[in-house]
Each structure stands twice: as C-alpha cells, then as structure tokens.
C-alpha positions as CSV (number, residue, x, y, z in Angstrom):
1,M,24.4,-16.5,1.4
2,N,27.9,-15.0,1.2
3,G,28.9,-11.6,2.4
4,R,29.1,-10.1,-1.1
5,A,25.6,-11.2,-2.0
6,L,24.2,-9.8,1.2
7,L,26.0,-6.5,0.6
8,M,24.4,-6.3,-2.8
9,I,20.9,-6.9,-1.2
10,L,21.6,-4.1,1.3
11,L,22.8,-1.8,-1.4
12,S,19.6,-2.4,-3.4
13,A,17.6,-1.7,-0.3
14,V,19.2,1.7,0.2
15,V,18.6,2.6,-3.5
16,L,14.9,1.8,-3.0
17,W,14.8,3.7,0.2
18,T,16.4,6.8,-1.1
19,N,14.8,6.7,-4.6
20,P,11.7,4.6,-4.3
21,A,10.8,5.2,-7.9
22,H,13.0,2.2,-8.6
23,A,10.5,0.2,-6.4
24,Q,7.9,0.3,-9.2
25,D,8.4,-3.3,-10.1
26,K,6.9,-4.3,-13.4
27,G,4.4,-7.1,-13.7
28,T,4.3,-9.8,-16.3
29,L,2.1,-10.8,-19.2
30,D,3.0,-14.5,-18.7
31,S,1.8,-15.2,-15.2
32,K,2.6,-18.7,-14.0
33,P,1.6,-20.4,-10.8
34,L,4.2,-20.7,-8.1
35,P,5.7,-24.2,-7.8
36,P,4.2,-26.4,-5.1
37,L,5.8,-26.4,-1.7
38,T,7.8,-29.5,-0.9
39,N,6.7,-29.4,2.7
40,P,3.8,-27.0,3.3
41,N,3.5,-28.2,6.9
42,D,7.0,-27.1,7.8
43,P,6.5,-25.1,11.0
44,H,9.4,-22.8,10.0
45,L,7.9,-22.0,6.6
46,G,7.1,-18.3,6.1
47,A,3.4,-17.6,6.1
48,K,3.9,-15.6,2.9
49,E,4.7,-18.8,1.0
50,L,1.3,-20.1,2.0
51,F,-0.9,-17.1,1.5
52,G,0.9,-16.1,-1.7
53,R,-0.2,-19.4,-3.3
54,K,-3.9,-18.8,-2.7
55,M,-5.6,-17.5,-5.8
56,L,-9.2,-17.2,-4.6
57,P,-10.7,-15.9,-1.4
58,A,-11.9,-18.1,1.5
59,P,-15.6,-18.7,1.0
60,L,-16.4,-17.7,4.6
61,A,-18.2,-14.9,6.3
62,V,-16.5,-11.6,5.7
63,R,-14.0,-10.6,8.4
64,S,-10.7,-9.0,8.8
65,I,-8.6,-10.9,11.3
66,G,-5.7,-9.4,13.3
67,F,-3.7,-6.3,12.7
68,Y,-3.0,-4.5,9.4
69,A,0.6,-6.0,9.4
70,K,-0.2,-9.3,11.1
71,G,-3.4,-11.0,10.0
72,C,-5.6,-12.4,7.2
73,L,-8.9,-11.9,5.5
74,A,-12.0,-14.1,5.0
75,G,-14.7,-13.4,2.4
76,A,-12.6,-11.0,0.4
77,Q,-14.2,-9.2,-2.6
78,A,-12.4,-8.3,-5.8
79,L,-12.3,-4.7,-7.1
80,P,-13.3,-5.1,-10.8
81,I,-10.3,-4.3,-12.9
82,N,-12.3,-1.7,-14.8
83,G,-14.8,0.8,-13.6
84,R,-16.2,4.0,-15.0
85,T,-13.7,6.0,-12.9
86,W,-11.0,3.5,-12.0
87,Q,-8.6,0.9,-13.4
88,V,-6.6,-1.7,-11.6
89,M,-2.8,-1.9,-12.3
90,R,-0.4,-4.9,-12.1
91,L,-3.1,-7.5,-12.7
92,S,-0.5,-10.3,-12.6
93,R,-0.1,-9.7,-8.8
94,N,-3.7,-10.7,-8.1
95,R,-3.8,-8.1,-5.3
96,N,-7.1,-6.4,-6.1
97,W,-8.9,-8.1,-3.2
98,A,-10.1,-6.4,0.0
99,H,-12.8,-6.2,2.6
100,P,-16.1,-5.1,1.0
101,D,-15.9,-1.8,2.9
102,M,-12.7,-0.9,1.2
103,I,-14.1,-1.9,-2.2
104,A,-17.1,0.4,-1.6
105,L,-14.9,3.2,-0.5
106,L,-12.7,3.0,-3.6
107,E,-15.6,3.0,-6.0
108,R,-17.1,6.0,-4.2
109,L,-13.8,7.9,-3.9
110,S,-13.0,7.4,-7.6
111,D,-16.3,9.1,-8.5
112,T,-15.5,11.9,-6.0
113,V,-12.1,12.5,-7.5
114,H,-13.6,12.6,-11.0
115,A,-16.0,15.3,-9.8
116,V,-13.8,17.5,-7.6
117,A,-10.3,17.1,-9.2
118,G,-11.2,16.7,-12.8
119,W,-9.3,13.4,-13.2
120,P,-10.9,10.8,-15.5
121,G,-10.4,8.4,-12.5
122,L,-8.0,6.6,-10.3
123,L,-5.3,4.1,-11.1
124,V,-5.4,1.5,-8.2
125,G,-2.4,-0.4,-7.1
126,D,-2.1,-3.1,-4.5
127,L,-5.0,-3.9,-2.1
128,S,-4.6,-7.4,-0.6
129,Q,-4.2,-11.0,-1.6
130,P,-7.4,-13.2,-1.9
131,R,-7.0,-14.3,1.7
132,G,-4.9,-11.4,2.9
133,G,-1.9,-12.5,4.9
134,P,1.8,-11.6,4.4
135,M,2.9,-11.0,0.7
136,L,5.7,-12.7,-1.0
137,T,7.0,-9.3,-2.1
138,G,6.5,-5.7,-1.1
139,H,4.2,-4.6,1.7
140,A,4.4,-5.4,5.4
141,S,0.8,-4.3,5.8
142,H,-2.1,-4.9,3.4
143,Q,-2.8,-8.2,5.3
144,V,-6.4,-7.7,6.4
145,G,-8.1,-6.1,3.4
146,L,-8.2,-2.6,4.8
147,D,-5.2,-1.0,3.0
148,A,-5.0,0.3,-0.6
149,D,-2.4,2.0,-2.8
150,I,-3.6,4.7,-5.2
151,W,-1.3,6.1,-7.9
152,L,-0.7,9.8,-8.0
153,T,-1.0,9.6,-11.7
154,P,-4.5,10.3,-13.1
155,M,-6.2,7.5,-15.0
156,P,-6.0,8.1,-18.7
157,D,-9.3,8.8,-20.5
158,R,-9.2,5.4,-22.1
159,E,-8.9,1.8,-21.1
160,L,-5.3,0.7,-20.6
161,S,-4.0,-2.4,-22.2
162,R,-2.9,-5.4,-20.2
163,K,0.7,-4.6,-21.2
164,E,0.4,-1.0,-20.1
165,R,-1.0,-2.1,-16.7
166,E,2.0,-4.3,-16.2
167,E,4.8,-2.0,-17.5
168,M,3.6,1.6,-17.0
169,S,5.3,3.5,-14.2
170,A,3.6,6.1,-12.0
171,V,4.9,9.7,-12.1
172,M,7.5,10.5,-9.5
173,M,6.1,13.4,-7.3
174,V,9.3,14.2,-5.3
175,R,12.3,16.3,-6.3
176,P,15.6,14.6,-6.8
177,D,16.9,16.2,-3.6
178,R,14.0,14.7,-1.7
179,L,13.2,18.0,0.0
180,D,10.0,19.0,-1.7
181,V,7.6,17.9,-4.4
182,D,8.6,18.3,-8.1
183,A,6.8,21.4,-9.4
184,K,6.7,19.8,-12.9
185,A,4.7,16.9,-11.6
186,W,2.7,18.1,-8.5
187,T,-0.5,20.0,-9.3
188,P,-3.3,21.5,-7.2
189,S,-5.5,18.6,-8.3
190,H,-3.2,16.2,-6.3
191,L,-4.1,18.0,-3.2
192,L,-7.8,17.7,-4.0
193,V,-7.4,13.9,-4.5
194,V,-5.6,13.3,-1.2
195,R,-8.1,15.6,0.6
196,A,-11.0,13.7,-0.8
197,A,-9.6,10.5,0.5
198,A,-8.8,11.9,3.9
199,Q,-12.3,13.4,4.3
200,E,-13.9,9.9,3.9
201,P,-15.1,9.1,7.5
202,A,-13.9,5.5,7.3
203,V,-10.4,6.5,6.4
204,E,-8.1,6.5,9.4
205,R,-4.6,7.0,7.9
206,I,-3.1,8.2,4.6
207,F,0.6,7.6,4.1
208,V,2.6,9.8,1.7
209,N,6.2,10.8,1.2
210,A,7.3,13.6,3.7
211,A,7.8,16.0,0.7
212,I,4.1,15.5,-0.2
213,K,3.0,16.0,3.3
214,K,5.1,19.3,3.3
215,A,3.3,20.4,0.1
216,L,-0.1,19.6,1.5
217,C,0.6,21.6,4.7
218,R,1.7,24.5,2.6
219,E,-1.1,24.5,0.1
220,A,-4.2,23.4,2.1
221,K,-6.8,26.2,2.5
222,G,-10.0,26.5,4.6
223,D,-10.8,23.4,6.6
224,R,-7.5,21.7,7.4
225,S,-8.7,19.1,9.9
226,W,-8.2,16.3,7.4
227,L,-4.4,16.9,7.4
228,S,-4.2,15.1,10.8
229,K,-4.9,11.8,9.0
230,V,-2.1,12.3,6.4
231,R,1.2,10.9,7.8
232,P,4.7,10.9,6.3
233,M,6.1,7.5,5.5
234,Y,9.2,6.1,3.8
235,G,8.6,5.8,0.1
236,H,5.1,6.7,-1.1
237,D,6.4,9.3,-3.5
238,Y,4.5,8.1,-6.5
239,H,1.4,6.8,-4.8
240,F,-0.5,7.3,-1.5
241,H,-1.7,4.6,0.9
242,I,-5.2,4.6,2.3
243,R,-6.0,2.7,5.5
244,I,-9.5,2.4,6.8
245,K,-10.9,1.6,10.3
246,C,-11.8,-1.8,11.5
247,P,-15.3,-2.5,10.3
248,A,-18.1,-2.1,12.8
249,G,-18.8,-5.4,14.6
250,N,-15.6,-7.0,13.4
251,S,-14.3,-8.0,16.8
252,E,-11.3,-10.0,15.4
253,C,-9.9,-6.9,13.7
254,Q,-7.2,-5.2,15.8
255,P,-7.6,-1.4,15.5
256,Q,-4.8,1.1,15.9
257,P,-5.1,4.3,18.0
258,P,-7.0,7.0,16.1
259,P,-5.0,9.9,14.8
260,S,-4.7,13.0,17.0
261,D,-6.1,16.4,16.0
262,N,-2.6,17.7,15.3
263,E,-2.2,18.7,11.6
264,G,1.4,17.4,11.7
265,C,2.6,20.5,9.8
266,S,5.0,22.1,12.3
267,A,8.7,22.2,11.7
268,G,9.1,19.8,14.6
269,D,6.7,17.3,13.0
270,L,8.7,17.1,9.8
271,T,12.3,17.6,11.0
272,Y,13.0,13.9,11.3
273,W,11.9,13.1,7.8
274,F,14.3,15.7,6.2
275,S,17.3,14.7,8.4
276,E,20.4,13.4,6.7
277,P,20.1,9.9,8.0
278,V,16.6,9.5,6.6
279,L,17.3,11.2,3.3
280,R,20.6,9.5,2.7
281,P,20.9,6.4,4.9
282,K,24.3,4.7,5.1
283,L,25.1,1.1,4.5
284,P,25.6,-0.9,7.7
285,T,29.2,-1.5,8.4
286,A,28.5,-5.1,9.6
287,L,26.6,-7.9,8.0
288,V,23.0,-8.0,9.0
289,K,21.2,-11.3,9.4
290,P,18.2,-11.5,6.9
291,R,14.9,-11.1,8.7
292,R,12.8,-14.2,8.9
293,G,9.2,-13.8,7.8
294,R,6.4,-14.7,10.2
295,T,5.2,-18.3,10.3
296,L,1.5,-19.3,10.2
297,A,1.8,-20.0,14.0
298,E,2.7,-16.4,14.6
299,L,-0.5,-15.1,12.9
300,P,-3.9,-15.1,14.7
301,A,-5.1,-18.6,15.2
302,A,-8.1,-18.1,12.9
303,C,-5.8,-17.5,9.9
304,R,-5.1,-21.3,9.7
305,Q,-8.9,-21.8,9.1
306,I,-8.8,-19.1,6.4
307,L,-5.8,-20.8,4.8
308,V,-7.2,-24.3,4.7
309,A,-10.7,-23.3,3.6
310,P,-11.6,-24.8,0.2
C-alpha cells in the first residue's frame, strides 16, 4: 500500500470518528457469498476471514467462549427478523445471531419499550455472526453473542421492506458541534428506552455517545442508579450498545469487572470526552502500519472446534 492510499484510509477513519453518522454503511439487496479462501489453513490468516464465511451456527451446546472482543460462540440462536415489537436491520450482514440469553432479553426489552416509551418497537442492528468471532467489518466486540446494537430511531408502525432495512439510516442524535444532543432529534422517550435497557438485571454495560450520556445525566429523575451502567464511548451517536453478563454456569466466558456505583455524571467523568483531541482528532504526521487482525491461534483454543463443526 502506498503512502497516499494509507493517508486516505486514515482520513476516512477520522471522518468516521468525528462524525460517525457516516459509519452507517448500507447493506445490499444482492448478497453474494464471499469467494473461497485459497489457503484457509494459513496460520497468518485473520480469523475474521474464517468466521465471516460461516453462514450457520455451530450445532453444539450453547456457550460463549472467551472475551467480548476475543472469542466465539457455539449454539447461537437467531433473533427472528420480525417480531411484534422489533424488526432486524441490515439483513444482508447475517448478524442477527446471539446467545439465547441475549435473544430473550431483546424480545423482553422490546415489549417493555413499547409499553413505557410508546414506541411501536425497536430497530435492532448488529448482534453477532452465526459462530461469533471477529467480523470482517465494523465491531471489535460482538464476538461471543452477548452484545447488541439498538437504533435510537423508533420502529415504524409497519413492516419495513427489505430495501428499507438495507438502505435506511438511523437518526443522528448528536449536535454538529458534538457537545450535546440535538434537541430536534432527542426526546424524553429516548431516556426511557435507555433506562429500560439499563434496568435489566442481565445488562452490565450500555455504550452511548458522550453527548447522550450528558443528556441522560441531566434529565434522569428519581432512581438514578442505572446511570452507572451507561458509559460514554466513541461513536454510538445514532444507536446504543447493550452488553450482558456472562451467562450463569458458562465457565468459558471471560467476564469483565462489574460497573461501579458511580453515576459517571460529574464534570470530571465527562471532561475527557469533550476535550479537543477527542472531538477533533488530528491526522497522524507519520505513516501508521495497518493493524493485523487476530489469527485463529490467538483466539481461545475451543474456537477452532466451533469453526470446524459441520
């Protein structure tokens, strides 16, 4: 790769970082299988190339293996693309697979949102691939079936067409200056939706843009304990990310430390996220070597079994 090409990649990354609305890649109505690998046993091959080609789950006992950003998934269950109170977006990605605990939570949460926020339902983005693992594009996490993206756009009161699901964009919630939510887009019902998710006992983290966290801190009334689960994160300005705990008895799942009781709403908690380097990152002055994706050997050993299962 020449220097100019790499510079363009870096520039694109900064655009996505500072205005992640551009990161809403459209899907396709003409899905085609990826070409076969010339040497699937190459030890240097990125694991994403292997897991990204698996279209069905491993027919094994359900288990999440490894960490959210370094693992895989056996016995995945698909979230049906249509429910009474949800619809799945970007069907061409085939990322509506997860641990059954996550599927049950999303079905339950969509009913709760319908009841408490008045939304017809939820628009569900990426969960995991059929066998989890690293993805060809997008997320670093979502590898063990315990992560899910929910659009901050209410589900319409009708069934979306396949084309709409591939091409429709979620509504940007953050102001152009990145310092607060957009008052034309953010409503009290958005707080009710995020709160409903955070109050689910199985939910351990919710990631949102810092401007959304700021709005939640400002507007939350009464019991505010759920705010401790809501964390600022790069991007996440048109959707929020739900992460649930490792399932009980799933010893191969690597948990993360539970959240503290701190609401995370003080000026000190949010200062970093509104600093100039974060809001407007600069291009590196020197060429950066592209990061190599993890190989299969770098994932938990059990992931090889998941990958080769029929």
